[in-house]
TIVO-2410 file (N, C-alpha, C; in nm, 3 decimals):
# residues 160
REC num residu      c1      c2      c3 atome chaine
REC   1      X  -6.960   1.091  -5.522     N      A
REC   1      X  -6.830   1.134  -5.571    CA      A
REC   1      X  -6.733   1.160  -5.459     C      A
REC   2      X  -6.741   1.092  -5.359     N      A
REC   2      X  -6.646   1.113  -5.250    CA      A
REC   2      X  -6.711   1.186  -5.135     C      A
REC   3      X  -6.638   1.199  -5.033     N      A
REC   3      X  -6.686   1.265  -4.912    CA      A
REC   3      X  -6.674   1.416  -4.928     C      A
REC   4      X  -6.779   1.490  -4.892     N      A
REC   4      X  -6.768   1.636  -4.901    CA      A
REC   4      X  -6.666   1.688  -4.802     C      A
REC   5      X  -6.601   1.792  -4.842     N      A
REC   5      X  -6.499   1.852  -4.754    CA      A
REC   5      X  -6.566   1.925  -4.640     C      A
REC   6      X  -6.508   1.907  -4.524     N      A
REC   6      X  -6.560   1.980  -4.408    CA      A
REC   6      X  -6.482   2.109  -4.394     C      A
REC   7      X  -6.550   2.216  -4.358     N      A
REC   7      X  -6.477   2.341  -4.338    CA      A
REC   7      X  -6.382   2.328  -4.220     C      A
REC   8      X  -6.270   2.391  -4.234     N      A
REC   8      X  -6.171   2.390  -4.126    CA      A
REC   8      X  -6.218   2.482  -4.014     C      A
REC   9      X  -6.183   2.443  -3.894     N      A
REC   9      X  -6.212   2.528  -3.778    CA      A
REC   9      X  -6.109   2.637  -3.768     C      A
REC  10      X  -6.125   2.722  -3.671     N      A
REC  10      X  -6.026   2.829  -3.654    CA      A
REC  10      X  -5.889   2.768  -3.622     C      A
REC  11      X  -5.782   2.832  -3.665     N      A
REC  11      X  -5.649   2.778  -3.637    CA      A
REC  11      X  -5.624   2.776  -3.487     C      A
REC  12      X  -5.547   2.676  -3.445     N      A
REC  12      X  -5.513   2.664  -3.303    CA      A
REC  12      X  -5.414   2.773  -3.263     C      A
REC  13      X  -5.385   2.778  -3.135     N      A
REC  13      X  -5.290   2.880  -3.091    CA      A
REC  13      X  -5.153   2.855  -3.153     C      A
REC  14      X  -5.087   2.964  -3.185     N      A
REC  14      X  -4.954   2.952  -3.244    CA      A
REC  14      X  -4.855   2.912  -3.137     C      A
REC  15      X  -4.759   2.829  -3.179     N      A
REC  15      X  -4.652   2.790  -3.088    CA      A
REC  15      X  -4.565   2.911  -3.062     C      A
REC  16      X  -4.522   2.930  -2.939     N      A
REC  16      X  -4.433   3.042  -2.914    CA      A
REC  16      X  -4.299   3.019  -2.984     C      A
REC  17      X  -4.246   3.122  -3.040     N      A
REC  17      X  -4.117   3.112  -3.107    CA      A
REC  17      X  -4.008   3.117  -3.002     C      A
REC  18      X  -3.916   3.021  -3.011     N      A
REC  18      X  -3.806   3.018  -2.915    CA      A
REC  18      X  -3.719   3.141  -2.933     C      A
REC  19      X  -3.674   3.199  -2.823     N      A
REC  19      X  -3.588   3.315  -2.836    CA      A
REC  19      X  -3.456   3.277  -2.903     C      A
REC  20      X  -3.404   3.367  -2.979     N      A
REC  20      X  -3.278   3.342  -3.047    CA      A
REC  20      X  -3.163   3.368  -2.951     C      A
REC  21      X  -3.063   3.283  -2.957     N      A
REC  21      X  -2.942   3.304  -2.878    CA      A
REC  21      X  -2.857   3.406  -2.954     C      A
REC  22      X  -2.817   3.512  -2.885     N      A
REC  22      X  -2.735   3.616  -2.947    CA      A
REC  22      X  -2.588   3.584  -2.920     C      A
REC  23      X  -2.508   3.576  -3.028     N      A
REC  23      X  -2.370   3.532  -3.016    CA      A
REC  23      X  -2.272   3.636  -3.070     C      A
REC  24      X  -2.157   3.643  -3.003     N      A
REC  24      X  -2.042   3.718  -3.053    CA      A
REC  24      X  -1.936   3.615  -3.086     C      A
REC  25      X  -1.872   3.630  -3.201     N      A
REC  25      X  -1.768   3.538  -3.244    CA      A
REC  25      X  -1.637   3.615  -3.253     C      A
REC  26      X  -1.536   3.565  -3.182     N      A
REC  26      X  -1.405   3.627  -3.179    CA      A
REC  26      X  -1.303   3.528  -3.232     C      A
REC  27      X  -1.228   3.567  -3.335     N      A
REC  27      X  -1.126   3.477  -3.388    CA      A
REC  27      X  -1.060   3.534  -3.511     C      A
REC  28      X  -0.955   3.464  -3.557     N      A
REC  28      X  -0.881   3.514  -3.672    CA      A
REC  28      X  -0.857   3.410  -3.782     C      A
REC  29      X  -0.925   3.295  -3.774     N      A
REC  29      X  -0.911   3.192  -3.877    CA      A
REC  29      X  -1.038   3.187  -3.962     C      A
REC  30      X  -1.032   3.240  -4.085     N      A
REC  30      X  -1.153   3.251  -4.167    CA      A
REC  30      X  -1.231   3.121  -4.186     C      A
REC  31      X  -1.159   3.008  -4.206     N      A
REC  31      X  -1.231   2.882  -4.229    CA      A
REC  31      X  -1.304   2.836  -4.104     C      A
REC  32      X  -1.245   2.861  -3.987     N      A
REC  32      X  -1.310   2.823  -3.861    CA      A
REC  32      X  -1.431   2.913  -3.837     C      A
REC  33      X  -1.413   3.043  -3.859     N      A
REC  33      X  -1.522   3.138  -3.837    CA      A
REC  33      X  -1.639   3.111  -3.932     C      A
REC  34      X  -1.608   3.079  -4.056     N      A
REC  34      X  -1.712   3.050  -4.154    CA      A
REC  34      X  -1.796   2.930  -4.110     C      A
REC  35      X  -1.729   2.824  -4.069     N      A
REC  35      X  -1.799   2.705  -4.025    CA      A
REC  35      X  -1.880   2.734  -3.898     C      A
REC  36      X  -1.819   2.803  -3.804     N      A
REC  36      X  -1.886   2.835  -3.679    CA      A
REC  36      X  -2.010   2.921  -3.703     C      A
REC  37      X  -1.995   3.024  -3.786     N      A
REC  37      X  -2.110   3.110  -3.816    CA      A
REC  37      X  -2.223   3.032  -3.883     C      A
REC  38      X  -2.189   2.947  -3.980     N      A
REC  38      X  -2.291   2.869  -4.049    CA      A
REC  38      X  -2.364   2.776  -3.953     C      A
REC  39      X  -2.290   2.710  -3.867     N      A
REC  39      X  -2.353   2.618  -3.773    CA      A
REC  39      X  -2.435   2.692  -3.668     C      A
REC  40      X  -2.385   2.803  -3.620     N      A
REC  40      X  -2.463   2.881  -3.522    CA      A
REC  40      X  -2.594   2.930  -3.584     C      A
REC  41      X  -2.587   2.980  -3.706     N      A
REC  41      X  -2.710   3.027  -3.773    CA      A
REC  41      X  -2.808   2.912  -3.796     C      A
REC  42      X  -2.754   2.794  -3.829     N      A
REC  42      X  -2.842   2.679  -3.849    CA      A
REC  42      X  -2.911   2.639  -3.719     C      A
REC  43      X  -2.854   2.676  -3.607     N      A
REC  43      X  -2.914   2.649  -3.477    CA      A
REC  43      X  -3.008   2.761  -3.433     C      A
REC  44      X  -3.023   2.862  -3.517     N      A
REC  44      X  -3.114   2.971  -3.485    CA      A
REC  44      X  -3.048   3.084  -3.410     C      A
REC  45      X  -2.917   3.080  -3.394     N      A
REC  45      X  -2.846   3.186  -3.323    CA      A
REC  45      X  -2.833   3.310  -3.412     C      A
REC  46      X  -2.829   3.423  -3.348     N      A
REC  46      X  -2.810   3.551  -3.418    CA      A
REC  46      X  -2.668   3.598  -3.388     C      A
REC  47      X  -2.588   3.620  -3.492     N      A
REC  47      X  -2.452   3.670  -3.475    CA      A
REC  47      X  -2.463   3.822  -3.462     C      A
REC  48      X  -2.432   3.876  -3.346     N      A
REC  48      X  -2.446   4.021  -3.325    CA      A
REC  48      X  -2.314   4.094  -3.344     C      A
REC  49      X  -2.203   4.021  -3.343     N      A
REC  49      X  -2.072   4.084  -3.359    CA      A
REC  49      X  -1.972   3.976  -3.400     C      A
REC  50      X  -1.880   4.012  -3.489     N      A
REC  50      X  -1.769   3.924  -3.522    CA      A
REC  50      X  -1.645   4.010  -3.532     C      A
REC  51      X  -1.540   3.968  -3.465     N      A
REC  51      X  -1.418   4.046  -3.466    CA      A
REC  51      X  -1.297   3.955  -3.455     C      A
REC  52      X  -1.183   4.002  -3.504     N      A
REC  52      X  -1.060   3.926  -3.492    CA      A
REC  52      X  -0.971   3.983  -3.380     C      A
REC  53      X  -1.010   4.096  -3.327     N      A
REC  53      X  -0.931   4.161  -3.222    CA      A
REC  53      X  -1.018   4.177  -3.098     C      A
REC  54      X  -0.978   4.115  -2.986     N      A
REC  54      X  -1.059   4.124  -2.865    CA      A
REC  54      X  -1.078   4.268  -2.816     C      A
REC  55      X  -0.987   4.356  -2.856     N      A
REC  55      X  -1.003   4.497  -2.814    CA      A
REC  55      X  -1.119   4.563  -2.886     C      A
REC  56      X  -1.168   4.501  -2.994     N      A
REC  56      X  -1.282   4.555  -3.067    CA      A
REC  56      X  -1.416   4.517  -3.007     C      A
REC  57      X  -1.415   4.429  -2.907     N      A
REC  57      X  -1.541   4.392  -2.845    CA      A
REC  57      X  -1.603   4.515  -2.781     C      A
REC  58      X  -1.730   4.537  -2.804     N      A
REC  58      X  -1.794   4.656  -2.746    CA      A
REC  58      X  -1.799   4.645  -2.594     C      A
REC  59      X  -1.795   4.760  -2.528     N      A
REC  59      X  -1.800   4.760  -2.382    CA      A
REC  59      X  -1.931   4.703  -2.330     C      A
REC  60      X  -2.035   4.713  -2.408     N      A
REC  60      X  -2.164   4.660  -2.365    CA      A
REC  60      X  -2.189   4.520  -2.422     C      A
REC  61      X  -2.083   4.448  -2.456     N      A
REC  61      X  -2.097   4.317  -2.520    CA      A
REC  61      X  -2.182   4.223  -2.436     C      A
REC  62      X  -2.168   4.228  -2.305     N      A
REC  62      X  -2.245   4.140  -2.219    CA      A
REC  62      X  -2.394   4.166  -2.223     C      A
REC  63      X  -2.434   4.288  -2.255     N      A
REC  63      X  -2.577   4.318  -2.267    CA      A
REC  63      X  -2.628   4.290  -2.407     C      A
REC  64      X  -2.538   4.276  -2.502     N      A
REC  64      X  -2.578   4.252  -2.641    CA      A
REC  64      X  -2.573   4.105  -2.680     C      A
REC  65      X  -2.507   4.022  -2.598     N      A
REC  65      X  -2.489   3.882  -2.636    CA      A
REC  65      X  -2.515   3.789  -2.518     C      A
REC  66      X  -2.560   3.669  -2.552     N      A
REC  66      X  -2.581   3.565  -2.452    CA      A
REC  66      X  -2.458   3.476  -2.439     C      A
REC  67      X  -2.382   3.468  -2.550     N      A
REC  67      X  -2.267   3.379  -2.553    CA      A
REC  67      X  -2.159   3.438  -2.644     C      A
REC  68      X  -2.035   3.417  -2.605     N      A
REC  68      X  -1.920   3.458  -2.686    CA      A
REC  68      X  -1.842   3.331  -2.721     C      A
REC  69      X  -1.817   3.313  -2.850     N      A
REC  69      X  -1.734   3.202  -2.895    CA      A
REC  69      X  -1.595   3.257  -2.924     C      A
REC  70      X  -1.496   3.204  -2.856     N      A
REC  70      X  -1.357   3.246  -2.878    CA      A
REC  70      X  -1.289   3.137  -2.958     C      A
REC  71      X  -1.257   3.168  -3.082     N      A
REC  71      X  -1.188   3.074  -3.170    CA      A
REC  71      X  -1.041   3.079  -3.134     C      A
REC  72      X  -0.993   2.973  -3.069     N      A
REC  72      X  -0.855   2.970  -3.022    CA      A
REC  72      X  -0.764   2.891  -3.114     C      A
REC  73      X  -0.816   2.847  -3.229     N      A
REC  73      X  -0.736   2.768  -3.322    CA      A
REC  73      X  -0.616   2.849  -3.370     C      A
REC  74      X  -0.637   2.975  -3.401     N      A
REC  74      X  -0.529   3.058  -3.455    CA      A
REC  74      X  -0.446   3.129  -3.350     C      A
REC  75      X  -0.491   3.128  -3.225     N      A
REC  75      X  -0.416   3.195  -3.119    CA      A
REC  75      X  -0.326   3.092  -3.052     C      A
REC  76      X  -0.201   3.094  -3.090     N      A
REC  76      X  -0.106   2.990  -3.048    CA      A
REC  76      X  -0.067   3.005  -2.901     C      A
REC  77      X  -0.014   2.896  -2.849     N      A
REC  77      X   0.036   2.897  -2.712    CA      A
REC  77      X  -0.075   2.922  -2.612     C      A
REC  78      X  -0.042   3.003  -2.513     N      A
REC  78      X  -0.139   3.028  -2.406    CA      A
REC  78      X  -0.219   3.155  -2.431     C      A
REC  79      X  -0.212   3.209  -2.552     N      A
REC  79      X  -0.287   3.332  -2.581    CA      A
REC  79      X  -0.436   3.315  -2.557     C      A
REC  80      X  -0.488   3.195  -2.579     N      A
REC  80      X  -0.630   3.170  -2.556    CA      A
REC  80      X  -0.666   3.197  -2.410     C      A
REC  81      X  -0.573   3.171  -2.320     N      A
REC  81      X  -0.599   3.198  -2.178    CA      A
REC  81      X  -0.619   3.347  -2.154     C      A
REC  82      X  -0.534   3.428  -2.216     N      A
REC  82      X  -0.547   3.573  -2.202    CA      A
REC  82      X  -0.680   3.622  -2.259     C      A
REC  83      X  -0.716   3.570  -2.376     N      A
REC  83      X  -0.844   3.608  -2.438    CA      A
REC  83      X  -0.962   3.569  -2.349     C      A
REC  84      X  -0.955   3.450  -2.296     N      A
REC  84      X  -1.062   3.400  -2.211    CA      A
REC  84      X  -1.073   3.482  -2.082     C      A
REC  85      X  -0.960   3.509  -2.019     N      A
REC  85      X  -0.961   3.590  -1.896    CA      A
REC  85      X  -1.017   3.729  -1.923     C      A
REC  86      X  -0.974   3.790  -2.033     N      A
REC  86      X  -1.020   3.925  -2.065    CA      A
REC  86      X  -1.170   3.926  -2.093     C      A
REC  87      X  -1.216   3.827  -2.170     N      A
REC  87      X  -1.359   3.819  -2.200    CA      A
REC  87      X  -1.439   3.797  -2.072     C      A
REC  88      X  -1.392   3.712  -1.983     N      A
REC  88      X  -1.462   3.684  -1.858    CA      A
REC  88      X  -1.466   3.810  -1.770     C      A
REC  89      X  -1.357   3.884  -1.767     N      A
REC  89      X  -1.351   4.007  -1.686    CA      A
REC  89      X  -1.449   4.112  -1.740     C      A
REC  90      X  -1.453   4.124  -1.873     N      A
REC  90      X  -1.538   4.227  -1.934    CA      A
REC  90      X  -1.685   4.187  -1.940     C      A
REC  91      X  -1.711   4.057  -1.942     N      A
REC  91      X  -1.849   4.009  -1.956    CA      A
REC  91      X  -1.876   3.898  -1.853     C      A
REC  92      X  -1.881   3.933  -1.726     N      A
REC  92      X  -1.890   3.830  -1.622    CA      A
REC  92      X  -2.016   3.744  -1.629     C      A
REC  93      X  -2.125   3.795  -1.685     N      A
REC  93      X  -2.250   3.720  -1.688    CA      A
REC  93      X  -2.279   3.653  -1.821     C      A
REC  94      X  -2.188   3.668  -1.917     N      A
REC  94      X  -2.207   3.611  -2.050    CA      A
REC  94      X  -2.141   3.474  -2.057     C      A
REC  95      X  -2.207   3.380  -2.122     N      A
REC  95      X  -2.149   3.246  -2.141    CA      A
REC  95      X  -2.034   3.258  -2.241     C      A
REC  96      X  -1.928   3.182  -2.217     N      A
REC  96      X  -1.812   3.184  -2.306    CA      A
REC  96      X  -1.778   3.041  -2.346     C      A
REC  97      X  -1.763   3.021  -2.479     N      A
REC  97      X  -1.728   2.889  -2.532    CA      A
REC  97      X  -1.597   2.903  -2.607     C      A
REC  98      X  -1.504   2.815  -2.577     N      A
REC  98      X  -1.374   2.813  -2.643    CA      A
REC  98      X  -1.378   2.712  -2.757     C      A
REC  99      X  -1.336   2.755  -2.876     N      A
REC  99      X  -1.327   2.667  -2.993    CA      A
REC  99      X  -1.179   2.642  -3.017     C      A
REC 100      X  -1.137   2.517  -3.010     N      A
REC 100      X  -0.995   2.485  -3.017    CA      A
REC 100      X  -0.968   2.367  -3.109     C      A
REC 101      X  -0.848   2.363  -3.164     N      A
REC 101      X  -0.807   2.250  -3.248    CA      A
REC 101      X  -0.744   2.142  -3.161     C      A
REC 102      X  -0.698   2.180  -3.045     N      A
REC 102      X  -0.632   2.085  -2.955    CA      A
REC 102      X  -0.727   1.979  -2.904     C      A
REC 103      X  -0.671   1.879  -2.839     N      A
REC 103      X  -0.757   1.773  -2.785    CA      A
REC 103      X  -0.852   1.830  -2.679     C      A
REC 104      X  -0.980   1.822  -2.707     N      A
REC 104      X  -1.081   1.883  -2.622    CA      A
REC 104      X  -1.075   1.839  -2.477     C      A
REC 105      X  -1.063   1.710  -2.452     N      A
REC 105      X  -1.062   1.660  -2.315    CA      A
REC 105      X  -0.942   1.715  -2.237     C      A
REC 106      X  -0.827   1.728  -2.302     N      A
REC 106      X  -0.708   1.778  -2.234    CA      A
REC 106      X  -0.722   1.925  -2.196     C      A
REC 107      X  -0.794   2.003  -2.278     N      A
REC 107      X  -0.809   2.146  -2.250    CA      A
REC 107      X  -0.932   2.179  -2.167     C      A
REC 108      X  -1.022   2.083  -2.152     N      A
REC 108      X  -1.148   2.112  -2.084    CA      A
REC 108      X  -1.126   2.165  -1.943     C      A
REC 109      X  -1.044   2.099  -1.864     N      A
REC 109      X  -1.018   2.142  -1.727    CA      A
REC 109      X  -0.953   2.280  -1.721     C      A
REC 110      X  -0.840   2.301  -1.793     N      A
REC 110      X  -0.778   2.434  -1.791    CA      A
REC 110      X  -0.870   2.544  -1.845     C      A
REC 111      X  -0.949   2.514  -1.947     N      A
REC 111      X  -1.040   2.615  -2.003    CA      A
REC 111      X  -1.146   2.653  -1.900     C      A
REC 112      X  -1.199   2.557  -1.828     N      A
REC 112      X  -1.299   2.587  -1.724    CA      A
REC 112      X  -1.236   2.668  -1.611     C      A
REC 113      X  -1.112   2.634  -1.575     N      A
REC 113      X  -1.043   2.711  -1.471    CA      A
REC 113      X  -1.025   2.857  -1.510     C      A
REC 114      X  -1.007   2.882  -1.640     N      A
REC 114      X  -0.988   3.018  -1.689    CA      A
REC 114      X  -1.119   3.091  -1.715     C      A
REC 115      X  -1.232   3.021  -1.699     N      A
REC 115      X  -1.360   3.089  -1.711    CA      A
REC 115      X  -1.449   3.045  -1.826     C      A
REC 116      X  -1.410   2.941  -1.900     N      A
REC 116      X  -1.495   2.894  -2.011    CA      A
REC 116      X  -1.615   2.818  -1.957     C      A
REC 117      X  -1.727   2.836  -2.022     N      A
REC 117      X  -1.849   2.763  -1.987    CA      A
REC 117      X  -1.867   2.640  -2.075     C      A
REC 118      X  -1.794   2.635  -2.184     N      A
REC 118      X  -1.804   2.522  -2.276    CA      A
REC 118      X  -1.684   2.518  -2.368     C      A
REC 119      X  -1.667   2.403  -2.434     N      A
REC 119      X  -1.553   2.383  -2.523    CA      A
REC 119      X  -1.603   2.307  -2.646     C      A
REC 120      X  -1.564   2.353  -2.765     N      A
REC 120      X  -1.597   2.285  -2.890    CA      A
REC 120      X  -1.467   2.264  -2.965     C      A
REC 121      X  -1.448   2.143  -3.015     N      A
REC 121      X  -1.325   2.112  -3.087    CA      A
REC 121      X  -1.345   2.129  -3.237     C      A
REC 122      X  -1.242   2.185  -3.304     N      A
REC 122      X  -1.242   2.202  -3.448    CA      A
REC 122      X  -1.178   2.081  -3.512     C      A
REC 123      X  -1.228   2.024  -3.621     N      A
REC 123      X  -1.342   2.069  -3.699    CA      A
REC 123      X  -1.471   2.048  -3.621     C      A
REC 124      X  -1.557   2.148  -3.628     N      A
REC 124      X  -1.677   2.152  -3.547    CA      A
REC 124      X  -1.783   2.057  -3.604     C      A
REC 125      X  -1.832   1.971  -3.519     N      A
REC 125      X  -1.942   1.882  -3.555    CA      A
REC 125      X  -2.071   1.944  -3.501     C      A
REC 126      X  -2.173   1.945  -3.581     N      A
REC 126      X  -2.298   2.009  -3.541    CA      A
REC 126      X  -2.351   1.951  -3.411     C      A
REC 127      X  -2.343   1.821  -3.393     N      A
REC 127      X  -2.395   1.757  -3.273    CA      A
REC 127      X  -2.323   1.809  -3.149     C      A
REC 128      X  -2.192   1.829  -3.158     N      A
REC 128      X  -2.115   1.879  -3.043    CA      A
REC 128      X  -2.154   2.023  -3.011     C      A
REC 129      X  -2.169   2.105  -3.115     N      A
REC 129      X  -2.209   2.244  -3.094    CA      A
REC 129      X  -2.349   2.251  -3.034     C      A
REC 130      X  -2.440   2.171  -3.087     N      A
REC 130      X  -2.576   2.168  -3.036    CA      A
REC 130      X  -2.577   2.129  -2.889     C      A
REC 131      X  -2.497   2.029  -2.853     N      A
REC 131      X  -2.494   1.983  -2.713    CA      A
REC 131      X  -2.444   2.094  -2.621     C      A
REC 132      X  -2.342   2.168  -2.663     N      A
REC 132      X  -2.293   2.280  -2.582    CA      A
REC 132      X  -2.402   2.385  -2.564     C      A
REC 133      X  -2.471   2.420  -2.674     N      A
REC 133      X  -2.578   2.519  -2.666    CA      A
REC 133      X  -2.693   2.473  -2.577     C      A
REC 134      X  -2.731   2.346  -2.588     N      A
REC 134      X  -2.838   2.292  -2.506    CA      A
REC 134      X  -2.799   2.295  -2.358     C      A
REC 135      X  -2.672   2.261  -2.329     N      A
REC 135      X  -2.625   2.264  -2.191    CA      A
REC 135      X  -2.625   2.407  -2.134     C      A
REC 136      X  -2.587   2.504  -2.217     N      A
REC 136      X  -2.580   2.642  -2.170    CA      A
REC 136      X  -2.717   2.709  -2.164     C      A
REC 137      X  -2.807   2.671  -2.255     N      A
REC 137      X  -2.938   2.736  -2.265    CA      A
REC 137      X  -3.048   2.630  -2.268     C      A
REC 138      X  -3.073   2.563  -2.156     N      A
REC 138      X  -3.171   2.454  -2.157    CA      A
REC 138      X  -3.314   2.497  -2.187     C      A
REC 139      X  -3.346   2.624  -2.167     N      A
REC 139      X  -3.483   2.671  -2.192    CA      A
REC 139      X  -3.509   2.702  -2.340     C      A
REC 140      X  -3.404   2.706  -2.421     N      A
REC 140      X  -3.419   2.739  -2.563    CA      A
REC 140      X  -3.438   2.610  -2.642     C      A
REC 141      X  -3.537   2.612  -2.731     N      A
REC 141      X  -3.560   2.497  -2.818    CA      A
REC 141      X  -3.488   2.521  -2.949     C      A
REC 142      X  -3.388   2.438  -2.977     N      A
REC 142      X  -3.310   2.453  -3.098    CA      A
REC 142      X  -3.375   2.374  -3.211     C      A
REC 143      X  -3.356   2.420  -3.338     N      A
REC 143      X  -3.422   2.353  -3.450    CA      A
REC 143      X  -3.375   2.209  -3.465     C      A
REC 144      X  -3.460   2.125  -3.526     N      A
REC 144      X  -3.420   1.986  -3.549    CA      A
REC 144      X  -3.302   1.978  -3.645     C      A
REC 145      X  -3.234   1.866  -3.638     N      A
REC 145      X  -3.116   1.845  -3.722    CA      A
REC 145      X  -3.151   1.853  -3.869     C      A
REC 146      X  -3.064   1.922  -3.943     N      A
REC 146      X  -3.072   1.925  -4.089    CA      A
REC 146      X  -2.951   1.844  -4.133     C      A
REC 147      X  -2.969   1.746  -4.215     N      A
REC 147      X  -2.862   1.651  -4.241    CA      A
REC 147      X  -2.732   1.716  -4.290     C      A
REC 148      X  -2.740   1.832  -4.352     N      A
REC 148      X  -2.617   1.898  -4.396    CA      A
REC 148      X  -2.638   2.048  -4.393     C      A
REC 149      X  -2.538   2.117  -4.342     N      A
REC 149      X  -2.543   2.262  -4.334    CA      A
REC 149      X  -2.420   2.314  -4.406     C      A
REC 150      X  -2.436   2.413  -4.490     N      A
REC 150      X  -2.322   2.470  -4.559    CA      A
REC 150      X  -2.219   2.514  -4.457     C      A
REC 151      X  -2.096   2.472  -4.476     N      A
REC 151      X  -1.990   2.506  -4.382    CA      A
REC 151      X  -1.973   2.399  -4.276     C      A
REC 152      X  -2.064   2.305  -4.268     N      A
REC 152      X  -2.053   2.196  -4.171    CA      A
REC 152      X  -2.025   2.066  -4.245     C      A
REC 153      X  -2.020   1.959  -4.172     N      A
REC 153      X  -1.996   1.831  -4.233    CA      A
REC 153      X  -2.125   1.753  -4.238     C      A
REC 154      X  -2.147   1.684  -4.349     N      A
REC 154      X  -2.266   1.599  -4.361    CA      A
REC 154      X  -2.248   1.479  -4.270     C      A
REC 155      X  -2.359   1.430  -4.218     N      A
REC 155      X  -2.353   1.307  -4.139    CA      A
REC 155      X  -2.318   1.191  -4.231     C      A
REC 156      X  -2.240   1.094  -4.181     N      A
REC 156      X  -2.209   0.980  -4.266    CA      A
REC 156      X  -2.335   0.897  -4.293     C      A
REC 157      X  -2.341   0.841  -4.410     N      A
REC 157      X  -2.454   0.753  -4.445    CA      A
REC 157      X  -2.430   0.616  -4.385     C      A
REC 158      X  -2.529   0.532  -4.390     N      A
REC 158      X  -2.516   0.397  -4.334    CA      A
REC 158      X  -2.391   0.328  -4.388     C      A
REC 159      X  -2.306   0.289  -4.296     N      A
REC 159      X  -2.185   0.216  -4.336    CA      A
REC 159      X  -2.072   0.301  -4.390     C      A
REC 160      X  -2.092   0.431  -4.409     N      A
REC 160      X  -1.985   0.516  -4.465    CA      A
REC 160      X  -1.893   0.564  -4.356     C      A
***
């Protein structure tokens, strides 16, 4: 009646769980923040703080977070520069990523000069966000792609 079942051996060693990236999100555009939060969580990041006012950032933000995302979509003009400079001054060892609606390549140089470690363009594509996180945290293993994340955009199907 078939082959008898063999008893299973003891389970192998468990894979170590990758540490979660702790993130602070700063911005004032709800749709951008919603998408950013959803995508960060899908990457295994832990949102430790979200604020619309940079003055609300805790003094110990650098010890509580690995990365700060500054949503500059709603901060018109050069205000993003002030936010970036202030965040860099207050959190010199924390990675800072600027999220902007403007052309990413045009802002990349000025953003880096002001202290940004990375730049993500809105609307945020998961692949772009993942690449920034991988570049900033090469030792962290991020989860495999999920074809669609609430708040993100689905990948196009063949030919779409």
